[in-house]
DOGU-8062 format. One record per residue: residue in one letter; x, y, z of N, C-alpha, C, CB in turn. Coordinates in steps of 0.05 Angstrom, whole numbers. Glycine has a CB too. Layout:
<atoms>
ATOM residuo     nX     nY     nZ    caX    caY    caZ     cX     cY     cZ    cbX    cbY    cbZ
ATOM       a      X      Y      Z      X      Y      Z      X      Y      Z      X      Y      Z
...
</atoms>
This chain:
<atoms>
ATOM residuo     nX     nY     nZ    caX    caY    caZ     cX     cY     cZ    cbX    cbY    cbZ
ATOM       m   1543    855   2780   1539    825   2780   1518    818   2759   1531    815   2808
ATOM       a   1526    803   2739   1507    796   2717   1487    774   2727   1522    786   2692
ATOM       r   1464    775   2716   1444    755   2722   1453    728   2711   1416    763   2711
ATOM       p   1449    706   2727   1459    680   2717   1445    671   2692   1455    659   2739
ATOM       d   1419    679   2688   1406    669   2664   1418    681   2638   1376    677   2665
ATOM       r   1431    704   2640   1444    715   2616   1468    697   2608   1454    744   2621
ATOM       h   1484    688   2628   1506    670   2623   1496    643   2613   1523    667   2648
ATOM       i   1474    634   2624   1463    608   2615   1454    610   2586   1439    601   2633
ATOM       e   1441    632   2578   1433    635   2550   1457    635   2532   1416    660   2547
ATOM       n   1478    648   2540   1503    649   2523   1515    621   2521   1523    668   2535
ATOM       f   1514    606   2543   1524    578   2543   1507    561   2524   1524    567   2571
ATOM       l   1481    563   2525   1463    547   2508   1468    555   2479   1434    552   2516
ATOM       e   1472    580   2473   1478    588   2445   1504    575   2435   1480    619   2443
ATOM       m   1524    574   2453   1549    560   2445   1544    531   2439   1570    564   2468
ATOM       l   1528    517   2456   1523    489   2452   1509    484   2425   1506    477   2475
ATOM       s   1490    502   2419   1476    499   2394   1494    505   2370   1452    518   2393
ATOM       a   1510    526   2371   1526    534   2348   1550    516   2344   1535    563   2351
ATOM       e   1564    509   2366   1589    495   2363   1586    464   2363   1608    502   2385
ATOM       r   1566    455   2378   1563    426   2380   1539    415   2365   1560    418   2409
ATOM       g   1522    433   2356   1498    425   2340   1479    407   2356   1507    410   2316
ATOM       l   1476    413   2382   1458    397   2399   1429    399   2391   1461    405   2428
ATOM       a   1415    377   2393   1386    377   2387   1371    393   2407   1375    348   2385
ATOM       q   1346    401   2400   1330    418   2418   1324    403   2444   1303    425   2404
ATOM       n   1320    377   2443   1314    362   2468   1338    364   2487   1308    333   2462
ATOM       s   1362    362   2477   1386    363   2493   1390    391   2505   1411    356   2477
ATOM       l   1384    412   2488   1386    439   2498   1366    444   2520   1382    459   2475
ATOM       l   1342    433   2517   1321    437   2537   1330    424   2564   1294    424   2528
ATOM       a   1343    401   2562   1353    388   2587   1374    405   2601   1365    360   2580
ATOM       y   1393    417   2585   1412    435   2597   1399    459   2609   1432    444   2575
ATOM       r   1379    470   2596   1365    494   2606   1352    488   2632   1345    504   2585
ATOM       t   1338    465   2634   1324    457   2658   1344    453   2682   1308    431   2654
ATOM       d   1366    439   2676   1386    434   2697   1398    460   2707   1407    415   2687
ATOM       l   1405    477   2689   1418    502   2698   1399    522   2710   1433    515   2674
ATOM       a   1373    520   2702   1353    537   2715   1351    530   2745   1326    535   2701
ATOM       d   1353    504   2751   1352    495   2778   1376    507   2794   1353    464   2780
ATOM       f   1400    507   2781   1424    518   2794   1421    548   2797   1449    512   2777
ATOM       a   1409    562   2778   1405    591   2780   1387    597   2804   1392    602   2754
ATOM       g   1367    580   2809   1349    584   2832   1365    581   2858   1327    564   2832
ATOM       f   1384    562   2859   1401    559   2882   1418    584   2887   1419    534   2879
ATOM       l   1430    595   2865   1446    619   2867   1430    642   2880   1457    628   2840
ATOM       t   1405    645   2870   1388    667   2880   1382    663   2910   1362    668   2864
ATOM       a   1376    638   2917   1369    633   2945   1393    637   2964   1359    604   2948
ATOM       e   1417    632   2953   1441    634   2969   1453    662   2968   1462    614   2960
ATOM       g   1443    679   2950   1455    706   2947   1482    704   2934   1457    720   2973
ATOM       e   1486    684   2917   1512    680   2904   1510    689   2875   1520    650   2905
ATOM       s   1533    689   2861   1534    695   2833   1552    674   2819   1544    724   2827
ATOM       v   1549    670   2793   1565    651   2779   1595    660   2779   1555    647   2750
ATOM       e   1599    687   2780   1626    697   2779   1642    692   2805   1626    727   2773
ATOM       r   1627    690   2828   1641    689   2854   1637    663   2869   1631    711   2871
ATOM       i   1618    647   2862   1612    623   2878   1636    605   2880   1588    607   2866
ATOM       g   1641    593   2904   1664    576   2909   1657    547   2911   1678    585   2934
ATOM       i   1677    531   2915   1673    502   2916   1655    493   2939   1700    488   2917
ATOM       a   1657    507   2962   1641    499   2985   1611    502   2979   1648    516   3010
ATOM       a   1603    524   2967   1575    528   2959   1566    508   2938   1570    557   2950
ATOM       l   1584    503   2919   1577    483   2898   1573    455   2910   1599    482   2877
ATOM       r   1589    449   2930   1585    423   2943   1559    422   2958   1609    417   2962
ATOM       r   1551    444   2970   1525    445   2983   1503    441   2963   1521    472   2997
ATOM       y   1506    452   2939   1485    448   2918   1483    419   2910   1492    466   2893
ATOM       v   1506    406   2906   1506    378   2898   1495    361   2921   1535    369   2891
ATOM       q   1502    367   2945   1491    352   2968   1461    356   2970   1504    361   2994
ATOM       g   1451    380   2963   1423    385   2963   1408    368   2943   1418    414   2957
ATOM       l   1421    362   2920   1408    344   2900   1404    317   2912   1426    342   2875
ATOM       a   1424    307   2927   1422    281   2939   1401    281   2961   1449    272   2951
ATOM       d   1400    302   2977   1381    304   2999   1352    306   2989   1387    329   3017
ATOM       a   1349    317   2965   1322    320   2953   1312    294   2942   1323    341   2931
ATOM       g   1328    273   2943   1320    247   2933   1321    244   2903   1292    241   2942
ATOM       l   1337    261   2890   1339    259   2861   1351    232   2853   1356    282   2850
ATOM       k   1342    221   2831   1354    196   2821   1383    201   2814   1338    186   2796
ATOM       p   1400    181   2819   1429    184   2813   1434    193   2785   1443    159   2819
ATOM       a   1419    183   2766   1424    190   2738   1418    219   2733   1406    173   2719
ATOM       t   1396    230   2746   1389    258   2743   1410    276   2756   1361    263   2754
ATOM       a   1419    268   2780   1440    283   2794   1465    284   2778   1445    271   2822
ATOM       a   1473    261   2766   1497    260   2750   1495    278   2725   1503    231   2741
ATOM       r   1471    279   2713   1466    296   2690   1469    326   2697   1439    291   2677
ATOM       r   1458    333   2721   1460    361   2730   1489    369   2736   1442    365   2754
ATOM       l   1504    350   2747   1532    355   2753   1548    359   2727   1544    333   2770
ATOM       s   1541    343   2707   1555    345   2681   1549    372   2669   1546    322   2662
ATOM       a   1524    381   2670   1517    407   2659   1532    429   2674   1486    412   2661
ATOM       l   1534    426   2700   1547    446   2717   1577    449   2710   1544    440   2747
ATOM       r   1590    425   2706   1618    425   2699   1623    439   2672   1629    397   2699
ATOM       q   1606    432   2653   1609    444   2626   1604    474   2627   1590    431   2606
ATOM       f   1585    483   2643   1578    511   2645   1601    527   2657   1553    515   2663
ATOM       f   1614    517   2678   1636    531   2691   1661    530   2673   1642    519   2718
ATOM       r   1664    509   2658   1686    507   2639   1683    529   2618   1688    480   2625
ATOM       f   1658    533   2609   1651    555   2590   1657    582   2602   1622    553   2581
ATOM       l   1649    586   2627   1654    612   2640   1684    618   2642   1642    613   2668
ATOM       a   1700    598   2648   1729    602   2650   1740    608   2622   1743    577   2663
ATOM       r   1731    594   2602   1741    598   2575   1734    626   2565   1729    577   2556
ATOM       e   1711    637   2573   1702    663   2564   1714    686   2581   1672    664   2565
ATOM       g   1730    679   2601   1743    699   2618   1725    711   2639   1753    721   2601
ATOM       l   1702    698   2643   1683    707   2664   1691    698   2692   1655    698   2657
ATOM       r   1709    677   2692   1720    668   2717   1750    662   2712   1705    643   2728
ATOM       s   1766    665   2733   1794    659   2731   1800    630   2739   1811    678   2748
ATOM       d   1780    617   2751   1784    589   2759   1759    572   2751   1788    587   2790
ATOM       d   1761    546   2756   1738    529   2750   1732    511   2774   1745    511   2724
ATOM       p   1716    521   2793   1712    506   2818   1696    480   2813   1696    523   2837
ATOM       a   1680    479   2792   1664    455   2787   1681    431   2780   1644    460   2765
ATOM       a   1706    436   2771   1724    414   2764   1731    397   2789   1749    424   2751
ATOM       l   1728    409   2813   1735    395   2838   1712    379   2850   1745    415   2858
ATOM       l   1688    381   2837   1665    367   2848   1667    337   2843   1639    378   2836
ATOM       d   1658    321   2863   1658    292   2860   1632    284   2847   1661    278   2888
ATOM       a   1634    265   2829   1610    254   2815   1595    235   2833   1618    240   2789
ATOM       p   1568    237   2833   1553    217   2849   1556    190   2837   1523    225   2850
ATOM       k   1558    170   2854   1561    143   2845   1535    132   2836   1573    124   2867
ATOM       r   1535    117   2814   1510    106   2804   1516     80   2789   1495    125   2786
ATOM       a   1499     61   2793   1502     36   2778   1490     39   2751   1488     12   2793
ATOM       r   1503     27   2732   1494     28   2704   1473      7   2700   1517     25   2684
ATOM       a   1448     16   2696   1426     -3   2693   1427    -17   2666   1399     11   2697
ATOM       l   1420    -43   2667   1418    -57   2642   1393    -48   2627   1417    -88   2647
ATOM       p   1393    -48   2600   1370    -39   2585   1347    -58   2588   1377    -35   2556
ATOM       k   1322    -47   2587   1299    -64   2586   1299    -79   2559   1272    -48   2591
ATOM       l   1289   -104   2560   1290   -119   2535   1263   -132   2529   1311   -141   2538
ATOM       l   1258   -135   2503   1236   -152   2493   1248   -176   2480   1218   -135   2473
ATOM       s   1234   -199   2483   1243   -223   2470   1236   -221   2440   1231   -248   2482
ATOM       e   1248   -239   2424   1241   -240   2395   1212   -246   2392   1259   -260   2380
ATOM       e   1201   -264   2409   1173   -272   2407   1155   -248   2413   1167   -295   2426
ATOM       e   1163   -231   2432   1146   -208   2439   1147   -187   2417   1156   -195   2465
ATOM       v   1169   -184   2403   1171   -166   2380   1152   -176   2358   1200   -163   2370
ATOM       d   1153   -202   2354   1135   -214   2334   1106   -209   2340   1140   -244   2331
ATOM       r   1099   -210   2366   1071   -205   2374   1063   -176   2369   1067   -212   2404
ATOM       l   1082   -158   2374   1076   -129   2368   1071   -125   2339   1099   -112   2378
ATOM       l   1088   -137   2322   1085   -134   2293   1058   -146   2284   1108   -147   2278
ATOM       q   1051   -169   2295   1026   -182   2287   1002   -165   2296   1024   -210   2299
ATOM       a   1004   -153   2319    982   -136   2329    979   -111   2311    987   -127   2358
ATOM       a   1001   -100   2301   1000    -77   2283    986    -85   2256   1028    -66   2277
ATOM       r    994   -108   2246    982   -117   2220    952   -123   2222    997   -142   2210
ATOM       e    943   -129   2246    915   -138   2250    896   -115   2257    914   -159   2271
ATOM       l    905    -90   2253    888    -67   2258    870    -63   2233    904    -41   2263
ATOM       r    852    -82   2229    836    -83   2204    816    -60   2202    821   -110   2202
ATOM       e    808    -49   2226    788    -27   2225    800     -2   2214    776    -22   2253
ATOM       d    827      0   2213    841     24   2203    865     15   2187    849     42   2227
ATOM       p    861      8   2161    883     -2   2145    907     18   2143    874     -8   2117
ATOM       a    901     44   2142    923     64   2140    940     64   2165    911     92   2136
ATOM       e    927     63   2189    942     62   2214    957     36   2217    923     66   2238
ATOM       a    945     14   2207    959    -12   2208    984    -11   2191    940    -34   2198
ATOM       a    982      1   2167   1005      2   2149   1027     20   2161    997     13   2122
ATOM       r   1019     43   2173   1038     61   2185   1053     49   2209   1025     87   2193
ATOM       l   1037     36   2227   1049     24   2250   1068      1   2243   1028     15   2269
ATOM       t   1059    -15   2223   1076    -37   2214   1103    -26   2203   1062    -54   2193
ATOM       a   1101     -5   2187   1125      6   2175   1143     18   2197   1118     29   2155
ATOM       l   1132     32   2217   1147     43   2239   1162     21   2255   1129     59   2257
ATOM       l   1147      0   2261   1159    -22   2277   1180    -37   2261   1137    -41   2286
ATOM       e   1174    -43   2236   1194    -57   2220   1219    -41   2217   1182    -64   2192
ATOM       l   1217    -15   2212   1240      2   2209   1256      4   2235   1231     30   2200
ATOM       l   1242      8   2257   1256     11   2283   1270    -15   2291   1236     19   2305
ATOM       y   1257    -38   2287   1269    -63   2295   1291    -72   2276   1248    -85   2297
ATOM       a   1289    -63   2251   1309    -70   2231   1334    -53   2231   1297    -69   2203
ATOM       t   1332    -29   2242   1354     -9   2241   1364      0   2268   1345     14   2225
ATOM       g   1348     -1   2289   1356      9   2315   1358     39   2316   1382     -3   2322
ATOM       l   1343     53   2299   1344     82   2299   1334     94   2326   1326     93   2276
ATOM       r   1345    117   2332   1333    133   2354   1306    141   2345   1352    158   2362
ATOM       v   1287    144   2364   1260    150   2357   1258    177   2342   1241    151   2381
ATOM       s   1275    197   2350   1276    223   2337   1285    220   2308   1294    242   2352
ATOM       e   1303    201   2303   1312    196   2275   1290    183   2259   1338    179   2275
ATOM       l   1276    165   2272   1255    150   2258   1232    168   2249   1244    128   2276
ATOM       v   1221    184   2267   1197    200   2260   1204    223   2241   1184    211   2286
ATOM       s   1230    230   2239   1238    252   2222   1251    242   2196   1256    271   2236
ATOM       l   1247    217   2188   1257    208   2163   1244    223   2140   1251    177   2159
ATOM       r   1260    229   2120   1250    245   2097   1235    228   2077   1273    261   2084
ATOM       w   1219    242   2061   1205    229   2038   1217    239   2012   1174    235   2040
ATOM       p   1223    221   1993   1222    191   1995   1246    181   2012   1223    178   1968
ATOM       p   1242    158   2025   1262    149   2044   1287    136   2032   1250    130   2063
ATOM       f   1284    125   2008   1306    110   1996   1322    127   1976   1296     85   1982
ATOM       g   1348    123   1977   1365    137   1958   1370    119   1933   1392    145   1971
ATOM       d   1395    120   1924   1402    104   1900   1400     74   1905   1429    112   1890
ATOM       d   1406     66   1930   1406     38   1937   1385     33   1959   1434     29   1947
ATOM       p   1362     20   1952   1341     16   1972   1348     -3   1994   1316      6   1958
ATOM       r   1371    -15   1993   1380    -34   2014   1391    -19   2038   1401    -53   2003
ATOM       f   1394      8   2036   1405     23   2058   1389     49   2063   1434     30   2052
ATOM       l   1391     59   2087   1381     85   2095   1404    102   2103   1359     83   2118
ATOM       v   1404    127   2094   1424    147   2103   1412    162   2126   1434    165   2080
ATOM       i   1423    160   2150   1412    172   2174   1429    195   2183   1409    151   2196
ATOM       r   1417    218   2188   1431    241   2200   1425    240   2230   1423    268   2187
ATOM       g   1446    233   2245   1442    230   2274   1451    253   2290   1457    206   2283
ATOM       k   1460    248   2315   1468    269   2334   1491    285   2322   1475    257   2361
ATOM       g   1490    311   2326   1512    328   2316   1513    330   2286   1538    318   2327
ATOM       g   1492    322   2272   1491    323   2243   1508    302   2229   1501    350   2234
ATOM       k   1518    282   2245   1534    261   2233   1517    241   2217   1550    246   2255
ATOM       e   1526    234   2194   1512    215   2177   1523    187   2180   1513    223   2147
ATOM       r   1505    167   2179   1513    139   2179   1496    123   2160   1512    127   2207
ATOM       l   1507    101   2150   1492     84   2131   1482     60   2146   1511     76   2107
ATOM       v   1456     55   2145   1444     33   2160   1431     14   2140   1423     43   2181
ATOM       p   1439    -12   2141   1426    -32   2123   1397    -36   2130   1441    -59   2124
ATOM       l   1381    -41   2110   1352    -44   2113   1344    -72   2105   1337    -23   2096
ATOM       s   1328    -85   2122   1319   -112   2116   1297   -112   2095   1308   -126   2142
ATOM       e   1293   -134   2081   1273   -135   2061   1245   -132   2072   1274   -162   2046
ATOM       p   1238   -144   2096   1211   -139   2107   1206   -110   2114   1208   -156   2132
ATOM       a   1227    -96   2123   1224    -67   2130   1219    -51   2104   1249    -57   2145
ATOM       r   1234    -57   2083   1231    -42   2058   1203    -47   2047   1252    -51   2038
ATOM       q   1194    -72   2048   1167    -79   2038   1145    -65   2054   1162   -109   2037
ATOM       a   1149    -63   2081   1130    -50   2098   1127    -21   2091   1137    -54   2128
ATOM       v   1150     -8   2086   1150     21   2079   1136     24   2052   1179     32   2077
ATOM       e   1141      7   2033   1128      9   2006   1098      5   2009   1140    -11   1986
ATOM       a   1090    -14   2026   1061    -18   2030   1048      6   2043   1056    -43   2048
ATOM       y   1062     19   2062   1052     42   2076   1050     66   2057   1069     49   2100
ATOM       a   1068     68   2037   1069     91   2019   1042     97   2006   1091     87   1997
ATOM       g   1026     75   2001   1000     79   1989    980     93   2007    989     53   1980
ATOM       f    986     93   2033    968    105   2053    979    132   2064    963     86   2076
ATOM       r   1003    139   2055   1017    162   2068   1000    188   2066   1044    166   2054
ATOM       t    986    192   2044    971    217   2041    947    218   2059    962    221   2012
ATOM       d    939    195   2071    917    195   2090    923    212   2115    910    166   2098
ATOM       f    949    216   2120    957    231   2144    964    260   2138    981    217   2156
ATOM       l    957    269   2114    962    297   2105    935    312   2103    976    297   2079
ATOM       q    937    338   2106    914    355   2100    909    353   2070    920    385   2108
ATOM       p    883    355   2062    877    353   2033    893    373   2016    847    358   2029
ATOM       k    903    363   1994    918    379   1975    944    391   1987    901    402   1964
ATOM       r    954    379   2008    980    388   2019   1002    367   2014    977    392   2050
ATOM       t   1026    377   2014   1049    359   2011   1066    360   2036   1067    367   1985
ATOM       s   1085    342   2039   1102    341   2063   1129    329   2055   1088    325   2085
ATOM       p   1150    339   2068   1177    327   2063   1182    303   2081   1198    348   2068
ATOM       w   1163    295   2098   1168    274   2117   1156    247   2108   1157    281   2144
ATOM       l   1170    225   2116   1160    199   2110   1134    193   2127   1181    177   2117
ATOM       f   1134    203   2152   1111    199   2169   1098    226   2176   1119    183   2195
ATOM       p   1084    238   2157   1073    265   2162   1050    263   2182   1063    277   2135
ATOM       s   1044    287   2193   1020    289   2210   1009    317   2206   1027    284   2240
ATOM       r    986    322   2217    973    348   2215    980    366   2238    943    345   2213
ATOM       g    998    357   2255   1006    373   2278   1026    395   2272   1016    355   2300
ATOM       e   1035    409   2292   1053    432   2288   1080    424   2277   1057    446   2315
ATOM       s   1090    400   2285   1117    392   2276   1117    384   2247   1127    369   2293
ATOM       g   1093    376   2237   1091    368   2209   1096    338   2205   1111    383   2192
ATOM       h   1107    325   2226   1111    296   2224   1103    283   2251   1141    289   2218
ATOM       l   1099    257   2250   1092    242   2274   1112    249   2297   1091    212   2269
ATOM       t   1101    254   2321   1119    261   2343   1128    236   2358   1106    281   2362
ATOM       r   1150    239   2372   1160    216   2388   1139    208   2409   1187    223   2402
ATOM       q   1126    229   2421   1107    224   2442   1083    208   2431   1097    250   2455
ATOM       r   1073    216   2407   1050    202   2396   1058    174   2388   1040    217   2371
ATOM       f   1081    170   2377   1090    142   2371   1092    125   2396   1117    143   2356
ATOM       g   1102    137   2418   1103    123   2443   1076    114   2453   1116    140   2464
ATOM       q   1056    132   2450   1028    125   2458   1017    103   2441   1010    150   2455
ATOM       l   1022    104   2415   1013     83   2396   1025     56   2404   1019     90   2367
ATOM       l   1050     56   2412   1064     31   2420   1051     20   2445   1094     37   2424
ATOM       k   1045     37   2464   1032     28   2489   1005     14   2483   1028     51   2509
ATOM       d    989     27   2465    963     15   2457    967    -11   2444    948     35   2439
ATOM       l    988    -13   2427    994    -38   2412   1002    -60   2432   1015    -33   2391
ATOM       a   1018    -52   2452   1027    -72   2472   1003    -85   2486   1045    -58   2493
ATOM       i    983    -69   2492    959    -80   2505    946   -101   2487    939    -58   2512
ATOM       q    944    -94   2461    932   -113   2442    949   -139   2439    928   -100   2415
ATOM       a    975   -135   2442    993   -158   2439    996   -173   2466   1020   -149   2429
ATOM       r    982   -165   2487    983   -177   2513   1012   -176   2525    974   -206   2512
ATOM       i   1024   -152   2522   1050   -147   2534   1046   -123   2553   1072   -140   2512
ATOM       p   1057   -123   2577   1053   -100   2595   1063    -75   2582   1069   -105   2622
ATOM       p   1046    -54   2580   1053    -29   2567   1078    -16   2578   1031     -9   2568
ATOM       a   1083    -19   2604   1107     -7   2616   1132    -19   2605   1106    -10   2646
ATOM       k   1130    -42   2593   1154    -56   2583   1161    -47   2555   1148    -86   2583
ATOM       v   1143    -32   2542   1147    -25   2513   1150      5   2509   1123    -36   2497
ATOM       s   1170     12   2494   1175     40   2485   1192     39   2461   1188     57   2508
ATOM       p   1194     61   2446   1212     62   2422   1241     55   2430   1211     89   2409
ATOM       h   1250     64   2453   1278     59   2461   1282     30   2468   1286     77   2485
ATOM       v   1262     17   2479   1264    -12   2485   1267    -28   2459   1239    -22   2501
ATOM       l   1253    -19   2438   1256    -33   2412   1284    -28   2400   1235    -23   2392
ATOM       r   1296     -5   2405   1323      0   2397   1342    -19   2412   1332     29   2402
ATOM       h   1337    -23   2438   1352    -43   2454   1349    -71   2442   1344    -42   2483
ATOM       a   1324    -78   2435   1318   -104   2424   1334   -109   2399   1288   -108   2419
ATOM       f   1335    -89   2381   1351    -91   2357   1380    -99   2363   1350    -64   2341
ATOM       a   1393    -84   2381   1421    -89   2387   1425   -115   2401   1432    -66   2405
ATOM       s   1408   -121   2421   1412   -146   2436   1407   -171   2419   1393   -146   2460
ATOM       h   1386   -170   2403   1380   -194   2386   1402   -198   2365   1353   -191   2373
ATOM       l   1413   -176   2354   1435   -179   2335   1459   -192   2349   1443   -152   2324
ATOM       l   1467   -183   2372   1490   -193   2386   1485   -222   2394   1496   -176   2411
ATOM       a   1461   -229   2403   1455   -256   2411   1458   -275   2387   1427   -258   2422
ATOM       r   1454   -265   2363   1457   -282   2339   1484   -280   2326   1435   -275   2319
ATOM       g   1503   -268   2340   1531   -269   2331   1542   -244   2318   1534   -291   2313
ATOM       a   1527   -222   2318   1536   -197   2306   1561   -186   2321   1514   -176   2304
ATOM       d   1578   -172   2306   1601   -159   2318   1594   -134   2333   1622   -153   2296
ATOM       l   1606   -130   2356   1599   -106   2373   1605    -80   2358   1614   -107   2399
ATOM       r   1627    -79   2344   1634    -55   2329   1614    -48   2307   1662    -58   2316
ATOM       a   1604    -69   2294   1583    -64   2273   1558    -54   2285   1577    -91   2258
ATOM       v   1550    -64   2308   1526    -55   2322   1530    -26   2331   1519    -73   2347
ATOM       q   1554    -20   2341   1560      8   2349   1555     27   2326   1590     10   2358
ATOM       k   1565     20   2302   1562     38   2279   1533     41   2271   1578     28   2255
ATOM       m   1518     19   2272   1490     21   2264   1473     37   2284   1478     -7   2262
ATOM       l   1480     35   2310   1466     51   2330   1474     80   2330   1471     39   2358
ATOM       g   1497     86   2318   1506    114   2317   1519    123   2343   1483    132   2311
ATOM       h   1530    103   2358   1545    110   2383   1573    121   2376   1547     86   2402
ATOM       a   1580    144   2387   1606    155   2381   1628    139   2395   1608    184   2391
ATOM       d   1622    127   2418   1642    112   2433   1632     84   2438   1648    126   2460
ATOM       i   1649     64   2434   1640     36   2438   1633     30   2467   1662     17   2428
ATOM       s   1643     46   2486   1636     41   2514   1606     44   2518   1651     61   2532
ATOM       t   1592     60   2502   1563     63   2504   1550     37   2495   1553     87   2487
ATOM       t   1561     25   2474   1549      0   2463   1555    -24   2482   1561     -5   2435
ATOM       q   1575    -22   2498   1583    -44   2515   1563    -51   2536   1609    -39   2528
ATOM       i   1542    -35   2540   1521    -42   2558   1507    -67   2549   1500    -19   2561
ATOM       y   1509    -74   2524   1496    -98   2513   1514   -123   2516   1489    -94   2484
ATOM       t   1538   -120   2528   1555   -143   2530   1545   -165   2547   1583   -135   2539
ATOM       h   1524   -159   2564   1512   -181   2580   1500   -201   2561   1491   -169   2599
ATOM       v   1491   -192   2538   1480   -211   2518   1503   -229   2507   1467   -196   2495
ATOM       l   1526   -217   2502   1549   -232   2492   1558   -252   2513   1572   -213   2485
ATOM       e   1558   -244   2538   1566   -263   2559   1548   -287   2561   1567   -249   2586
ATOM       a   1522   -282   2559   1502   -304   2559   1506   -322   2535   1474   -293   2559
ATOM       r   1513   -310   2512   1518   -327   2488   1543   -344   2491   1520   -309   2463
ATOM       k   1564   -332   2503   1589   -348   2507   1583   -371   2526   1611   -330   2519
ATOM       q   1568   -366   2547   1562   -388   2565   1546   -410   2552   1546   -377   2589
ATOM       a   1528   -403   2534   1512   -423   2520   1530   -439   2501   1489   -410   2504
ATOM       l   1549   -425   2488   1567   -439   2470   1584   -459   2485   1585   -419   2455
ATOM       v   1594   -451   2509   1610   -470   2525   1593   -494   2533   1621   -455   2550
ATOM       r   1569   -489   2542   1551   -511   2550   1546   -531   2527   1525   -501   2562
ATOM       q   1543   -520   2503   1536   -536   2480   1559   -551   2468   1523   -519   2459
ATOM       h   1583   -539   2469   1605   -549   2453   1630   -559   2468   1613   -529   2433
ATOM       h   1633   -550   2493   1657   -559   2508   1654   -588   2517   1662   -540   2533
ATOM       p   1674   -605   2512   1671   -634   2518   1666   -639   2548   1696   -648   2510
ATOM       l   1678   -623   2566   1672   -627   2594   1643   -620   2602   1692   -612   2611
ATOM       a   1633   -598   2588   1605   -590   2593   1586   -612   2584   1599   -564   2579
ATOM       r   1593   -624   2561   1575   -646   2551   1576   -670   2569   1584   -654   2522
ATOM       a   1600   -675   2581   1603   -698   2598   1586   -693   2624   1632   -702   2606
</atoms>
């Protein structure tokens, strides 16, 4: 009987080689499957022999432990993919995880910032007069994020120099190595050019860097965690509750504000880098609110 962690490592290697998953995604799979491996050990089971009854006990245990529905659903997804891999590799003749029921969960609406709140964040960044370099960097980060809707991992790992042949666009390499073209607003481009004069302030003396937002840390560029902390500090200065602000919330603001002003859902999908439009449809609540406003403003019976 092989140890489950050996099969898990082989599965993770497949995800990395065949699907090109990012390190954060691989870490999530590793964490979820390590929890399952602990269950196998406690039950005296093996991945080669475990049946549907024991798997259902494991899933029920997730619910009994008070796990959030989203976390439980993620663990079930990892489990299904893992057993599909085992069957494909001939390590099992069946796939018991295919019979598991998914936990029900409501799809939460994204947290949102108003246009006025985004303006306050930008103004707070510009007013960091005691540190002009940090002010320029934060302004560039915010302008870029709000203008493009980039994932935070895509934003902090932008290459230097950022612009190609056409400065009106950024070429972004997203999930799975897929490239997409994202239009760049003039304020965002100007903010990046203003920051470029301070970029070397964030480098070790006489060092170079391939990143737009370099740092002296191990990664070589500003980390997502550090940017998140800077945003929280900025929110306090802008008199916005820090819990309301994160890089992902600004990505939501980009999509929601575009749709509220009449942008096409398909165009927003492409700019966000969503593979499936169903992912983008979480923002349709904005479209519904806009339709209702249009009816109130323009329908003759509504006016009456």
